[in-house]
C-alpha positions in Angstrom: -46.5 63.4 -248.2 -50.2 64.5 -247.2 -51.3 67.2 -248.7 -51.5 69.7 -245.5 -47.5 69.7 -245.8 -47.8 71.8 -248.9 -51.5 73.3 -249.0 -52.1 77.2 -248.7 -53.6 77.8 -245.2 -53.8 81.7 -246.0 -57.3 81.6 -248.3 -59.3 84.9 -249.3 -62.6 84.0 -250.4 -65.1 86.0 -252.6 -68.8 86.4 -251.7 -71.4 85.2 -254.6 -73.0 88.6 -254.6 -69.6 90.5 -255.9 -69.1 91.6 -259.2 -66.9 89.6 -261.4 -65.3 92.9 -261.8 -64.7 92.8 -258.0 -63.4 89.1 -258.4 -60.9 89.9 -261.5 -59.1 92.8 -259.2 -58.6 90.8 -256.4 -57.2 87.5 -258.3 -55.1 90.2 -259.9 -54.3 91.6 -256.5 -53.4 88.1 -255.2 -51.5 86.8 -258.1 -54.3 84.1 -258.3 -56.2 82.3 -261.2 -59.1 81.3 -258.9 -60.8 82.0 -255.7 -63.1 80.0 -253.4 -66.8 81.6 -253.4 -68.7 81.4 -250.0 -66.7 81.2 -246.6 -64.8 78.4 -244.8 -68.0 77.0 -243.4 -70.0 77.3 -246.4 -68.2 76.7 -249.7 -70.7 77.5 -252.5 -68.1 77.5 -255.2 -64.9 78.7 -257.5 -64.3 81.1 -259.7 -61.5 80.7 -261.8 -59.8 83.2 -264.6 -61.1 80.9 -267.2 -64.6 81.3 -265.7 -64.1 84.9 -266.6 -62.6 84.6 -269.9 -65.3 82.6 -271.4 -68.2 83.3 -269.8 -67.9 87.4 -269.5 -64.9 88.5 -271.9 -65.8 86.2 -275.2 -69.1 86.9 -274.8 -68.4 90.7 -274.4 -70.6 91.2 -270.9 -69.9 94.0 -268.7 -67.7 92.3 -265.7 -69.4 95.0 -263.5 -72.6 94.1 -264.1 -72.4 90.6 -263.6 -72.4 88.6 -260.0 -69.9 86.1 -259.4 -72.8 83.2 -258.5 -73.5 83.6 -262.3 -70.1 82.4 -263.7 -68.5 80.2 -260.8 -68.4 76.7 -260.7 -70.8 75.3 -258.4 -69.9 71.5 -258.9 -66.4 71.2 -256.3 -63.9 68.6 -256.1 -62.1 68.6 -252.6 -59.5 66.6 -250.8 -58.8 66.0 -246.9 -55.4 67.9 -245.4 -54.6 63.7 -244.6 -54.8 62.6 -248.4 -51.6 62.1 -250.1 -50.4 64.2 -253.1 -51.0 61.2 -255.2 -54.8 61.1 -254.1 -55.4 65.0 -255.1 -53.6 64.3 -258.2 -55.7 61.7 -258.9 -59.0 63.7 -258.0 -57.1 66.4 -260.5 -56.9 64.6 -263.4 -60.1 62.7 -262.8 -62.4 65.8 -263.3 -59.9 68.0 -265.0 -59.1 70.7 -262.3 -56.0 72.2 -261.5 -57.0 73.1 -257.7 -58.7 71.8 -254.8 -60.2 73.0 -251.8 -58.8 70.8 -248.7 -61.9 70.4 -246.4 -61.5 68.8 -242.7 -63.6 66.7 -241.4 -65.8 69.2 -239.9 -66.5 70.4 -243.4 -64.9 73.8 -243.2 -62.1 74.7 -245.7 -58.8 74.9 -244.2 -56.5 75.2 -247.4 -56.2 75.5 -250.7 -53.9 73.2 -253.2 -52.9 73.5 -256.8 -51.6 71.3 -259.4 -48.5 73.9 -259.2 -47.9 73.2 -255.7 -47.8 69.5 -256.0 -45.7 69.4 -259.3 -43.3 72.0 -257.7 -43.0 69.7 -254.4 -42.6 66.5 -256.7 -39.8 68.2 -258.5 -38.0 68.9 -255.2 -38.5 65.5 -254.0 -37.1 64.0 -256.7 -34.0 65.9 -256.7 -34.4 66.9 -260.9 -34.4 70.5 -259.6 -31.8 70.3 -257.2 -29.3 68.2 -259.7 -30.2 70.6 -262.5 -29.2 73.7 -260.5 -26.1 71.9 -259.0 -25.1 71.8 -262.7 -25.7 75.1 -263.5 -23.7 76.2 -260.4 -21.1 74.0 -261.6 -20.6 75.1 -264.9 -21.1 78.8 -264.4 -18.2 78.8 -261.8 
């Protein structure tokens, strides 16, 4: 299975000059733990809830006075839409990341894939979840 089959295609970016507070509010509205920073054509970094927690909250800093660029991770690991899920998982495991921007050959960000997306798909594909639900349905009858 390819990354393109499970990646999210609707992606919200945040600008590097936005405040960390703005990023946290947007994450809450979207119910996500990370945001790509920049634009689809100019990916500059990724800001995560952990970046905010450890670089702002734990240090007692004011999130309204700090820019996203000051807390984001600027080392970015990506995958391609045509990569397999195994390749994406290998990248995530190698670099200890939970999400990857999906970048087309043109360099444009076209998607976003998370460890949760992959785990959910793999569970469904192996039938483990289906079998467990069937068993629960049969006993609940």
